[in-house]
N, C-alpha and C positions, 0 to 999 in steps of 0.2 A: 489502474487510469492509473495517472498521474495529474493533477488537478495545482493550482497555484492561490483560487478559492479556497484559500480555508476557511473562512465563512458555513462552506458545508462539510463542516467534519461530522462524520457521529461519530460522539465518541462510543470505545471499547469493542471502536471496528476497524476508524481508518487512524492512520498514522498521518500525525504529523510532522517534517521534518523541518529544523529552521535554521536559517541558516545563519547564526550567531553558533551551532552546534559546531564539539572541532574534528568533526568525520565530514562537515560538510559540506567538505569540499571533493573527497573523493566519490560524493552522490553523485558527479558530473549536473548537476541542477545547478539554476543562472538563482534561485534564488526560490525560497521555503515556500514549501509544494505540499502535499498533500496524497498521499497515498490511500488511493480510494479503492479500501479492500472488497469491498461489496459489488464494482465496479470491471470484472476479472473475466476474460476470454478465454480462452484457447487459440494458440492461433499457428499454422504450421511455420516452422522454423525457416522456411527458407525463404518465407515475405518479409522475413525480417532486413533488415540492410547495416544498424549495425547497435552498436554498449553507447548509455549513457557512464554508465559507471557503475557502481557498488555500494550497498547498506553490508552493512555488520552483519555477522551470526548472530547477534542476541537482541534484536530489533526484526531483524526477519524472522528470528523463529515466533517475537510481540505478535507479527500479523499473523502467521499460519494458526495461532495461538485461538485471537482473534474470527477465521473466517473455521476455524474449525467447530467453532462457541459458535458464533451464528446458523452452522448451519445444525447444526444442535437442534436449535431452537427450532428452525425451521421444520424441521425434519418431525419433531413431539409436534407439532399445532401448525400445520397445514394452510390456515388461514390466515398466519403471522405473516 
């Protein structure tokens, strides 16, 4: 999920994309936004109607790392 509600950031899990970043334009976003890694969903590709933009590989890998760490912590403590 992508949100412009930057105050909802969960440090170490969510990723802020700032308007001032050099590669901001390639994201297709209109304002600084937040990638909410804890709000992921699996959807069938035939309901997707388009593409906003791209994030760089470094950022994608960083988010993947956040998600992996989050899932590892969740599985080791099911009440967390």
